[in-house]
N, C-alpha and C positions, 0 to 999 in steps of 0.2 A: 163875599170873598173867602176862598179856602186857602188860608196861609199854610196849613199843614201840607196840603197837596203841592203847593208851590215849593216848599222846602224839600219835599221828597223828589220832585222833578229835578231840581237843581243838583241834588246829591247824585241822582242817576246819571245825569249828563257829565258831571265832574268825574264820576267813577270811570266812565268810558274813556275820558282823557287819560286817566292813570293807567288803564288797561293798554291803550295804544303806546304809552310811554314804556311800560314794562315789556311789552312784546318786542318793541324796537330795541331796547337795551339788551334783551335776552337773545337777540339775533334771529327771532322767529319771522321777522319781516325784512324785505330788502331795503336798502338805503334810499331807493327812489320811491318808496311807498307814499311819502308825503306828497310828492309831485303828481303821482298817479291819482291819488284820492282827491287832490285839489282840482285836477282836471275833470274828474268824474262829477264832483259837486258843482263846480262852476258852470260846466257846459252841458250837463245832462240831468242830474237828480234835482238840483235846486230849481231850474226852470220848470220841471215837471211839478214840483211841490207848489210853486206859485200858481200855476194853472189849476192844479187840483184844489187849492184852497178856495178858489173862486167858484169852480164848478160843483164842488161838494158842499160848500157852506150854505147856511140858511140866509135867505134874502130878508134880513132884519131891518134894513135901512131904506127909507124913501130916497128918491133921486136927489132931492135937495140936501138931505143929510149926507149922501155920498159925496157931493161936491163940497159941502162944508168940511167934512172930515179930510178930504183931499187937500183942501186949503190949509187945514191945521197941520197936516203932515208936511206939506211944503214949508209952511212957516216954521215948524220945529227944526227942519234941516237948515234953513237960513239962519235961525237963531243960533244953532250949534256952530255953523260956519263962522259967525261973528265971534262967538266965544273962543273958537279955535285960534283966532288971531292973537288972543291975550294969554291963553294957557301956557304956550311955550315960553313966552317972555316972563310970566310969573314964576315958572319953574326953572328959568335960566337953562333951557335946553340947548345943547350944542347945535350949531348951524346945520350939520349934516343929518341930525335927527329931527329937525323941526317939522318937516313935511309929514313924517310918520306920526309924530305926536298930534299934529293937526288932524290927520286921518282918524286916529284913535279917539279924539275928542268928538268928532262929528258922527262917527258911525258906531253905534252900539249894536249889540247882537240881536237885532230885531227879527232876523230871519230864522236862524237855527235855534235860538233860544226863545224867541218871541212867541211862536205858535204854541209850543208846549206850556210855556208859562201863562199865557193869556187863557188857554183852555183850562189849566189848573185853577186859576184865580176866578174866572168868570163863567166858565162853561163853554160848551161847543158853540153856542149861539153868538159868542163874541168873536169867533174866528175871523169873520170877514172884516170886522173893524181892524183887527191886527193886520189882515192881508192888505188893506189900503196903505197902511204905514210901510209895509214891506215893499209894495210896488213902488212907492215914492223913494224909499231907501235905495232900491236897486238902480233906479234912474240916476240918482245922485252919485251912488257909489261907483258905478261903471262909466261915469262921465267925469264929474269933478274929482272923485276919489282916484281914478286912474291917472288923471292929469297931475295929481299930487305925487304919486308914487313912481311915475315913469323916470327913467334915468336922466340925469342932468344933461341938457343939450339935445336929448332925443326929441324929434319933432312930434307934435300932437297929431296922431293919426286918427281922425274921426271914424274912419271905417273900422279900425280896431276896436273902438268903443261900442260898435254895434254888435255887442256880444249876445249870446243866447239868453242871458239874463235880462238884458234891456228889451229884447224882442218879446220874451215871454211876459214881462211886466206890462208892456203896452198892450199886448194881445189879451191878457187877463182882464185888464181894466175895460177894454172895449167889449169883451164878451159879457162882462157883468152888466154894463150899461145897456147892451142889446137884449139882455135876458136870454142869451143863447142857450139852447139845449143840445147836448151832444149824447151819443149813445153811451149807455151805462158801461159797456166794455171799455170804451176809451177813457172814461173817468177812472175805472178800476186800474187801468194800466198806468195812468198818470199818478194816481194816488200811491200805488205800490212802488213805483220808481221814486217818487218824491219822499217816501218814508225812509229811504236810504240816507237822506241828506244830513240829518242831525248826527246819527252815529258815525257816518263816514267823516264828517267834518271834525267831530270830536277826536276820532282816532288820528286824523291828520295832524291835529294840534299836538296830541301826545307824541307822535312820531317826530314832529319838528322840535319839540322840547328835548327828546332823547338824543338828538344830534348836536345839542348845545351843551357846553360845560355847565354843570349845575350852578357854579359860582356866578356865571353870566346871567342866569335866570333870576336868582334870588338876591344877588348882591348889587341891586340897583335901587338905592333909596328913592330916587326920583320917580320910579314907576309906582311905588307904594303911595307916595303923596299924590301923584297924578290920579291914580285909581280911586282913592278916597274922595278927592274933589269931584271927579267925574261921576261917581256913583251916588253922591249925596247932594251936592250943590245943584247939579243939573235938574234932577226931578223936583227938588224943592222950588227952584226958580220957575219951572214949567207949571207946577201946581199954582204958584202965586199969580202967574200970568193968566191962567185959564179958569180958576175956580169961580171967579166972580161973574163970568158971563156964560160959561158952558154949563147949561142947566141939566143936561142928560148925565146922570151919575155914571152910567156904563161908559159913555164916550170919554168922560173925564178920567175915569179909572184906567181905561186902556191907554189913553194918552200919557198919563203919568208913569204907568208901568213900563211902557215902551221906552220912555226917556231914561228909565233907571237901569237899563240893561248894561251888562259889562261890555268891554271892547269887542267889536265884531270879529268873528273868526275870519271874515274877509280880509282883515289886516294882515294876517299871516298867509292866507291863500294868495293874495295879490302881491305881497312882498316876495313870495317865492316866485311868482310869475314874472314880476317886473324888476327883480334884482335889488330890492330894497333890503334893509337890515332885518332878515328873517328872524334872527335870534331875539332882537328887541321886540318885534311884533308878537312872537310867540310868548315872550315874557309878559307883555302887556295883556294879552288875552288870558293867560294862565293866572296871573296875580289878580286881575280884576274879577275873574270868574270865582276864584276862591273867596275874595272879599264880598262878592255879591250874595254868597250864601247867607251872609248876615245883613248886609245893607238893603237888599231888595225886599225881604220880608219886613225889615224894620221900617223902611220908608212907607211901604203900603199900609202897615199897621198904624203908623203915626198919623198919616194923612187921611185915612179912611176908616 
């Protein structure tokens, strides 16, 4: 594990958030930049990134291991959904914020932060392991997650959940199982388009933060406590549940690292799209990302 590379990658991504914040506050970007970038990431660049991660990654897993890791990824999300029923009560979250806190508990930044972090820690060969978690993440995020954040009383439209991300996630999994080969030009296009995902998403977060009063971002003690619990207790619990039977050290390392990610940027992107509390979501992402600069390296160093 390369802890120094991990810290450097976290600093780079966090700096991009600050650049987006500064550009918006300085008036260099229009006020709808956040919505435009959110649409770009959710509907185009991130689906391309998921497909590219499968088509460009090394086939390091046997078929049985793929199914095992898929089961682990599903189990991790079910475990987090269970935890999410207790976290809001433990923190005495107001009723109107409960759904968003549940979303932030379940969905860590596996996608935008997961790929660069896993690559920094374990190398390029571990990328597909992270991709499996990301595929499952998107299936849960754009079904269960959307159901959480939709407006009260709004009917659950399943067709709306059939988003580009869900379609791309299912397609990527099938392509890997089939061992499909596509032309190099197609892979290059997907990879190049997908490379926009992390910087565009980070800039979107910075823009969203710039539109909120600074007091609203930082003067929320509950967010700090939530972030500390989410970033420390969850990976420790996942490690305790997995270390005694998961014999592959790489698989265990990737599983724990994925569970230690800060709040998913999707919280802010989907809050914008579905009319949830965008300021609270942006604050959760921002504060947890700052704290992860310390907690993520510390957790990985402590456990491995």
